[in-house]
C-alpha positions as CSV (number, residue, x, y, z in Angstrom):
1,X,99.2,107.3,114.7
2,X,99.3,103.7,116.0
3,X,96.6,101.3,115.2
4,X,95.6,97.9,116.7
5,X,94.6,96.0,113.6
6,X,96.5,98.0,110.9
7,X,100.2,98.6,110.4
8,X,101.4,101.7,108.4
9,X,105.0,101.7,107.2
10,X,106.8,103.9,104.8
11,X,109.3,103.3,102.0
12,X,110.3,106.8,100.8
13,X,107.1,108.4,99.5
14,X,105.2,105.0,99.5
15,X,102.9,104.1,102.4
16,X,102.2,100.4,103.0
17,X,99.0,99.7,104.8
18,X,98.9,96.1,106.2
19,X,95.8,94.6,107.8
20,X,97.4,92.9,110.8
21,X,94.9,90.4,112.3
22,X,96.1,87.2,110.7
23,X,94.4,84.9,113.3
24,X,91.0,85.9,111.8
25,X,92.4,86.2,108.2
26,X,92.4,90.0,108.5
27,X,88.6,90.1,108.6
28,X,87.1,93.6,108.4
29,X,85.3,93.9,111.7
30,X,84.0,97.3,113.0
31,X,87.2,98.2,114.7
32,X,89.3,97.5,111.7
33,X,87.0,99.5,109.4
34,X,87.2,102.4,111.8
35,X,91.0,102.3,111.7
36,X,91.0,102.0,107.9
37,X,88.9,105.1,107.6
38,X,91.3,107.0,109.9
39,X,94.4,105.7,108.0
40,X,93.0,106.8,104.7
41,X,92.2,110.3,106.1
42,X,95.7,110.5,107.6
43,X,97.4,109.5,104.4
44,X,95.2,111.8,102.3
45,X,96.5,114.8,104.3
46,X,100.2,113.7,104.1
47,X,101.8,115.4,101.1
48,X,104.9,113.2,101.5
49,X,102.9,110.2,100.4
50,X,102.4,109.7,96.7
51,X,101.2,106.1,96.4
52,X,99.6,103.6,98.8
53,X,99.8,99.8,98.9
54,X,97.2,97.7,100.8
55,X,98.1,94.2,101.8
56,X,97.5,91.6,104.5
57,X,99.6,90.2,107.3
58,X,100.4,86.5,107.3
59,X,100.6,84.0,104.4
60,X,97.0,83.1,104.0
61,X,94.9,86.2,103.5
62,X,94.7,89.7,102.1
63,X,91.3,90.2,103.7
64,X,89.0,87.2,104.0
65,X,85.8,89.2,104.4
66,X,83.7,90.8,107.0
67,X,83.3,89.6,110.6
68,X,80.6,86.9,110.5
69,X,79.6,87.4,114.2
70,X,78.9,91.1,113.4
71,X,76.8,90.0,110.3
72,X,74.8,87.6,112.4
73,X,74.1,90.2,115.0
74,X,72.4,92.6,112.5
75,X,68.8,92.9,113.9
76,X,66.9,94.8,111.3
77,X,66.8,96.0,107.7
78,X,67.8,99.5,108.9
79,X,70.8,98.1,110.7
80,X,71.8,96.1,107.7
81,X,71.5,99.2,105.4
82,X,73.6,101.2,107.9
83,X,76.2,98.4,108.0
84,X,76.5,98.4,104.2
85,X,76.5,102.2,103.8
86,X,79.3,102.6,106.3
87,X,81.5,100.2,104.5
88,X,80.7,101.7,101.1
89,X,81.6,105.2,102.3
90,X,85.0,104.0,103.5
91,X,85.6,102.2,100.2
92,X,84.5,105.3,98.3
93,X,87.2,107.3,100.2
94,X,89.8,104.8,98.9
95,X,88.4,104.9,95.3
96,X,88.4,108.7,95.2
97,X,91.6,109.3,97.1
98,X,93.9,111.6,95.1
99,X,96.7,109.2,95.5
100,X,96.7,105.8,93.7
101,X,96.1,102.8,95.8
102,X,97.5,99.4,94.8
103,X,96.1,96.2,96.3
104,X,98.8,93.6,96.9
105,X,96.6,90.5,97.2
106,X,98.6,87.9,99.2
107,X,96.0,85.2,99.7
108,X,92.2,85.1,100.2
109,X,90.3,88.2,99.1
110,X,86.8,87.2,99.7
111,X,83.6,89.1,100.3
112,X,84.5,92.5,101.8
113,X,88.2,91.7,101.0
114,X,87.4,91.3,97.3
115,X,85.2,94.5,97.4
116,X,88.1,96.3,99.1
117,X,90.5,95.2,96.3
118,X,88.0,96.4,93.7
119,X,87.9,99.8,95.3
120,X,91.7,100.1,94.7
121,X,93.2,101.5,91.4
122,X,95.4,98.5,90.5
123,X,95.3,94.9,91.7
124,X,98.4,92.7,91.9
125,X,97.7,89.1,93.1
126,X,100.1,86.5,94.4
127,X,99.8,83.3,92.3
128,X,98.3,81.4,95.2
129,X,95.6,84.1,95.9
130,X,91.9,83.2,95.8
131,X,89.1,85.8,95.1
132,X,85.4,85.7,95.3
133,X,82.1,87.0,96.6
134,X,80.7,84.1,98.7
135,X,78.0,86.1,100.6
136,X,75.3,84.1,98.9
137,X,76.4,81.1,101.0
138,X,75.5,83.1,104.1
139,X,72.1,84.1,102.8
140,X,73.1,87.6,102.0
141,X,74.5,89.7,99.1
142,X,77.6,91.8,98.8
143,X,77.1,95.1,100.6
144,X,80.3,97.0,100.2
145,X,79.9,97.7,96.5
146,X,80.5,94.2,95.1
147,X,77.3,94.0,93.0
148,X,78.3,97.3,91.3
149,X,82.1,97.2,90.9
150,X,82.4,93.6,89.9
151,X,80.2,93.9,86.8
152,X,82.0,97.1,85.8
153,X,85.3,95.1,86.0
154,X,84.4,91.7,84.5
155,X,81.1,92.2,82.8
156,X,77.5,91.5,84.0
157,X,77.5,87.8,83.2
158,X,80.7,86.9,85.0
159,X,79.7,89.1,87.9
160,X,76.4,87.2,88.2
161,X,78.2,83.9,88.0
162,X,80.6,84.8,90.8
163,X,77.9,86.4,93.0
164,X,75.1,83.9,92.5
165,X,77.3,80.8,92.9
166,X,79.6,82.2,95.6
167,X,82.5,80.4,93.8
168,X,86.1,81.2,94.6
169,X,88.4,81.6,91.7
170,X,92.2,81.4,91.3
171,X,94.5,84.4,90.7
172,X,95.0,83.1,87.2
173,X,91.3,83.0,86.5
174,X,90.9,86.5,88.1
175,X,93.5,87.8,85.7
176,X,91.8,86.2,82.7
177,X,88.5,87.8,83.4
178,X,89.9,91.2,84.4
179,X,89.3,91.1,88.2
180,X,93.1,91.6,88.8
181,X,95.6,93.3,86.6
182,X,98.8,91.3,87.3
183,X,99.7,87.9,88.9
184,X,103.2,87.3,90.2
185,X,104.9,84.6,92.3
186,X,104.1,84.9,95.9
187,X,107.7,85.7,96.9
188,X,107.8,88.6,94.4
189,X,104.4,90.2,95.3
190,X,105.6,93.1,97.6
191,X,108.6,93.8,95.4
192,X,106.3,94.0,92.3
193,X,103.8,96.2,94.2
194,X,106.5,98.5,95.5
195,X,108.2,98.8,92.1
196,X,105.0,99.8,90.5
197,X,104.2,102.3,93.4
198,X,107.6,103.9,93.1
199,X,107.2,104.3,89.3
200,X,103.8,106.0,89.8
201,X,105.2,108.1,92.7
202,X,108.0,109.5,90.5
203,X,105.4,111.2,88.3
204,X,103.8,114.6,88.8
205,X,101.5,114.1,91.7
206,X,98.8,116.6,90.5
207,X,98.8,115.0,87.1
208,X,98.5,111.5,88.7
209,X,95.6,112.7,90.9
210,X,93.7,114.4,88.1
211,X,94.3,111.6,85.6
212,X,92.8,109.2,88.2
213,X,89.9,111.5,88.8
214,X,89.2,111.9,85.0
215,X,89.2,108.1,84.6
216,X,86.8,107.6,87.5
217,X,84.4,110.3,86.5
218,X,84.5,109.6,82.8
219,X,83.9,105.9,83.1
220,X,80.5,106.7,84.7
221,X,79.2,108.9,81.9
222,X,78.9,109.2,78.2
223,X,82.0,109.7,76.0
224,X,81.2,113.3,74.9
225,X,80.6,114.5,78.5
226,X,83.7,112.5,79.7
227,X,85.9,114.1,77.1
228,X,84.6,117.6,78.0
229,X,85.5,116.8,81.7
230,X,89.0,115.6,80.5
231,X,89.5,118.9,78.7
232,X,88.7,120.9,81.8
233,X,91.2,118.8,83.8
234,X,93.8,119.2,81.1
235,X,93.3,122.9,81.2
236,X,93.8,123.0,85.0
237,X,96.9,120.9,84.9
238,X,98.4,123.3,82.3
239,X,98.4,126.0,84.9
240,X,100.7,124.1,87.3
241,X,104.4,124.5,87.9
242,X,104.8,120.7,87.3
243,X,103.6,121.1,83.7
244,X,106.3,123.7,83.1
245,X,108.9,121.6,84.9
246,X,107.9,118.5,83.0
247,X,108.0,120.0,79.5
248,X,111.2,121.9,80.3
249,X,113.0,118.8,81.7
250,X,112.0,116.9,78.6
251,X,113.4,119.5,76.2
252,X,116.6,119.8,78.4
253,X,116.9,116.0,78.4
254,X,117.1,115.8,82.2
255,X,114.9,114.1,84.9
256,X,112.0,116.2,86.0
257,X,111.8,117.3,89.6
258,X,108.1,117.4,90.3
259,X,106.8,119.3,93.4
260,X,103.1,118.8,93.3
261,X,102.5,122.5,92.5
């Protein structure tokens, strides 16, 4: 499918999703969010895609936030709750997608853009990137999961600092506190993201999907319950053809040919 505000390109079994509205710093307006939901659904059903990279067009922004005009037009508490819930549901789709999603943060990742990055599995930032949750400056709070994912990533105190002040931080500071996982020179960002995506895509896709699921589910519960869930997932993966291929290839000292079965 073709989209107005999003570009989808392929490099082998890697899908690169680019927010393509640089004049507004790739802001997440209603139309763009609708397209993002459709893109995620499309890629979820495409078995040829094994890893996804999200990035932004232009040199200034990954995603600079929501559309301020749309925020200003919210007329009631009910409309505000619907606005937030819609965005949260789309980001949940990304977080729970069976395929890993890498955020290649090439500039501003603010507000909804920072929340989008946090819904991804791995975050790689260009060294000039800026991140933050500046909603407090607009008289509102984060609504796409920022008050929940940020403390889970960086701790409650640092999350309160960023959300209550609205401060923007550098990529290097984001790395120090755990908001991003890697920082690379701007010119190397997409190569670094693609190299990581290709490495993940070379692994057994069912094992990748179930490992991601185990991490997501287990991190939200106690250790005993989480380990029991892991054991169930391990048992399921032992029944796959990829487990037989992977162990056989290792013993035969050859590269495994995983089929996702």
